[in-house]
C-alpha positions as CSV (number, residue, x, y, z in Angstrom):
1,M,22.5,-30.2,42.7
2,P,21.7,-26.4,42.7
3,K,18.1,-25.3,42.5
4,I,17.2,-23.3,39.3
5,S,15.0,-20.3,39.9
6,P,12.1,-19.7,37.6
7,L,13.3,-16.1,37.3
8,M,16.4,-17.4,35.5
9,I,14.3,-19.4,32.9
10,A,11.7,-16.7,32.2
11,P,13.9,-14.2,30.2
12,P,15.2,-16.8,27.7
13,L,11.6,-18.2,27.2
14,I,10.2,-14.7,26.6
15,F,13.0,-14.0,24.1
16,A,12.3,-17.3,22.3
17,G,8.6,-16.3,22.1
18,F,9.5,-13.0,20.5
19,V,11.8,-14.7,18.0
20,V,9.0,-17.2,17.0
21,M,6.5,-14.3,16.6
22,A,8.9,-12.3,14.4
23,G,9.6,-15.4,12.3
24,I,5.9,-16.0,11.7
25,G,5.4,-12.3,10.7
26,M,8.3,-12.4,8.3
27,F,7.0,-15.4,6.4
28,R,3.4,-14.6,6.0
29,D,2.0,-14.1,2.5
30,N,2.5,-10.3,2.3
31,P,4.3,-8.9,5.3
32,N,3.7,-5.3,4.2
33,D,-0.1,-5.7,4.4
34,L,-2.0,-4.6,7.5
35,P,-4.9,-7.0,7.6
36,S,-8.3,-5.5,8.6
37,T,-11.1,-7.4,10.3
38,M,-13.5,-4.9,8.6
39,I,-13.1,-6.4,5.1
40,G,-16.4,-7.9,4.0
41,Q,-18.3,-6.4,7.0
42,P,-20.7,-3.5,7.1
43,A,-18.9,-0.3,7.7
44,P,-18.9,0.7,11.3
45,A,-20.8,3.8,12.4
46,I,-19.1,7.2,12.0
47,T,-19.7,9.9,14.5
48,T,-22.4,12.3,13.4
49,E,-20.5,15.3,15.0
50,A,-19.8,17.5,12.0
51,L,-16.6,19.6,11.5
52,G,-17.6,23.2,11.5
53,D,-20.2,24.1,8.9
54,Y,-19.4,21.1,6.7
55,P,-22.1,18.6,6.1
56,P,-22.2,15.9,8.8
57,V,-21.9,12.2,8.0
58,T,-25.3,10.4,8.0
59,P,-26.0,6.7,7.8
60,E,-27.3,7.3,4.3
61,A,-23.9,8.6,3.2
62,M,-22.4,5.2,3.9
63,A,-24.6,3.3,1.5
64,T,-25.1,5.7,-1.4
65,G,-25.8,3.1,-4.0
66,Q,-22.3,3.6,-5.4
67,V,-18.7,2.9,-4.4
68,T,-17.7,5.4,-1.7
69,L,-14.4,6.2,0.0
70,V,-13.9,6.9,3.7
71,N,-10.7,8.8,4.4
72,F,-9.3,9.3,7.9
73,W,-7.2,12.5,8.1
74,A,-5.8,15.2,10.3
75,S,-4.5,18.8,9.6
76,W,-1.3,18.0,11.5
77,C,-0.5,15.0,9.3
78,P,2.1,15.6,6.5
79,P,1.1,12.5,4.5
80,C,-2.5,13.8,4.6
81,H,-1.3,17.0,3.0
82,A,0.6,15.0,0.3
83,E,-2.5,13.0,-0.7
84,H,-4.9,16.0,-0.6
85,P,-4.5,16.9,-4.3
86,K,-5.4,13.3,-5.2
87,L,-8.6,13.5,-3.0
88,L,-9.6,16.8,-4.7
89,E,-9.0,15.2,-8.1
90,M,-11.1,12.1,-7.3
91,A,-13.9,14.3,-5.9
92,R,-13.9,16.4,-9.1
93,E,-14.3,13.1,-11.1
94,G,-17.4,12.3,-9.1
95,M,-16.0,9.9,-6.4
96,P,-18.0,10.3,-3.2
97,I,-15.5,10.7,-0.3
98,I,-16.4,10.9,3.4
99,G,-13.8,12.6,5.5
100,V,-13.2,11.7,9.2
101,N,-11.0,14.3,10.9
102,F,-9.5,12.8,14.0
103,K,-7.3,13.7,16.9
104,D,-7.3,17.3,15.6
105,Q,-8.5,20.7,16.6
106,A,-11.6,21.9,14.8
107,R,-10.2,25.3,14.0
108,N,-7.0,23.8,12.4
109,A,-9.0,21.3,10.4
110,T,-11.6,23.8,9.1
111,S,-8.8,26.2,8.2
112,Y,-7.0,23.5,6.3
113,L,-10.1,22.6,4.2
114,D,-11.0,26.3,3.7
115,D,-7.5,27.0,2.5
116,D,-6.7,23.9,0.5
117,G,-10.2,22.8,-0.7
118,N,-12.7,20.3,0.5
119,P,-12.9,17.0,-1.3
120,F,-15.4,15.5,1.1
121,A,-19.1,15.1,0.6
122,A,-19.5,15.0,4.4
123,V,-17.0,15.5,7.2
124,A,-17.1,14.0,10.6
125,F,-15.1,15.4,13.6
126,D,-13.6,12.7,15.9
127,P,-11.3,14.6,18.3
128,Q,-10.8,11.7,20.6
129,G,-10.3,9.2,17.8
130,R,-13.2,6.9,18.9
131,T,-14.5,6.4,15.4
132,A,-10.9,5.7,14.2
133,I,-10.6,3.0,16.9
134,D,-13.9,1.4,15.8
135,W,-12.6,1.3,12.2
136,G,-9.2,-0.1,13.3
137,V,-7.3,2.9,12.0
138,T,-3.6,2.9,13.1
139,A,-2.5,6.3,11.9
140,P,-3.6,8.9,9.3
141,P,-4.1,8.8,6.5
142,E,-6.1,5.7,6.0
143,T,-8.7,5.2,3.2
144,F,-11.4,2.5,3.0
145,I,-13.3,1.5,-0.1
146,L,-17.0,0.8,0.5
147,D,-19.3,-0.9,-1.9
148,A,-22.8,0.4,-2.9
149,E,-24.4,-1.1,0.2
150,G,-21.7,0.2,2.6
151,T,-19.7,-3.0,3.0
152,V,-15.9,-2.5,3.5
153,L,-14.1,-3.9,0.5
154,F,-10.5,-2.7,1.1
155,R,-8.3,-0.8,3.6
156,F,-5.4,1.3,2.5
157,A,-3.0,2.6,5.1
158,G,-0.9,5.6,3.9
159,P,-1.2,8.4,1.5
160,L,-2.9,8.0,-1.9
161,I,0.2,8.9,-3.8
162,G,3.1,7.1,-5.5
163,S,3.7,3.5,-6.6
164,D,2.0,2.0,-3.6
165,Y,-1.2,3.9,-4.4
166,E,-0.9,2.9,-8.1
167,Q,-0.1,-0.8,-7.4
168,R,-2.3,-1.6,-4.5
169,F,-5.1,1.0,-4.1
170,L,-6.1,1.8,-7.7
171,P,-6.6,-1.9,-8.7
172,Q,-8.9,-2.4,-5.8
173,L,-10.8,0.8,-6.6
174,E,-11.2,-0.2,-10.2
175,K,-12.3,-3.7,-9.2
176,A,-14.9,-2.2,-6.9
177,L,-16.2,0.2,-9.6
178,A,-16.4,-2.6,-12.1
179,E,-18.7,-4.7,-9.8
């Protein structure tokens, strides 16, 4: 009887493992959601390094006594440009928004805000993306809803535009504002 090498068995076993993981992912409650371990937790710290002359993010900015948004963005990000008018509108309506510019160059980011308007009450500069890692951000833009005490209530990956914004983000924001 021929001896079977473990190297012959390993590839089919690895493939079977991938198939099982894909099957589990396809049949979870909402396969389009990106779960966040931050939900229900105090918001992680944000770097105090400010972007240019814009106000820095302070610990007090995270727990303002009212619902606050934390928006991760970059000047090189087309979806960030697409959502920018919505952020400006929300800021005009009184929504406090903290901006975290990450993996960007300071001169590009400040030029962007100078040219297109600044919706942020405070702006952190995170060129290496360390704050983004602490928050579990996968790619810009991502927006978090914080309650009055600075607890993360909701994470929204993607631009604040379109039907996804209207169907998923707005109901969560309205719920947070009602509490």
